[in-house]
C-alpha positions, -999 to +999 in steps of 0.1 A: +392+670+210+418+687+183+437+658+179+410+640+167+396+659+142+433+659+128+439+626+131+410+621+106+416+642+087+450+632+080+435+594+077+413+613+053+442+630+031+462+591+031+428+581+011+423+604-014+467+604-019+465+563-025+433+571-045+456+595-067+479+573-072+459+539-078+449+563-110+485+571-115+491+540-122+456+532-140+466+554-162+502+550-170+496+520-175+470+525-204+507+549-218+523+517-225+496+507-241+491+533-265+524+533-277+527+492-287+517+499-324+500+464-329+471+474-303+437+466-315+412+497-318+392+479-299+408+480-270+421+514-273+382+523-275+381+501-244+411+524-229+388+557-246+359+550-225+382+541-193+399+574-193+365+588-199+341+579-172+370+582-148 
């Protein structure tokens, strides 16, 4: 019984960690995109909206 609880807790924590890793990858991509001086202003606005909606 307690083992099942801890197993479910571990699974939930692993899922949360995976979600954080995916968000980190997305944000790092946005940072590299924003470092490009030739990036259109429209795309910068899309990135801002994506970041603010998260």
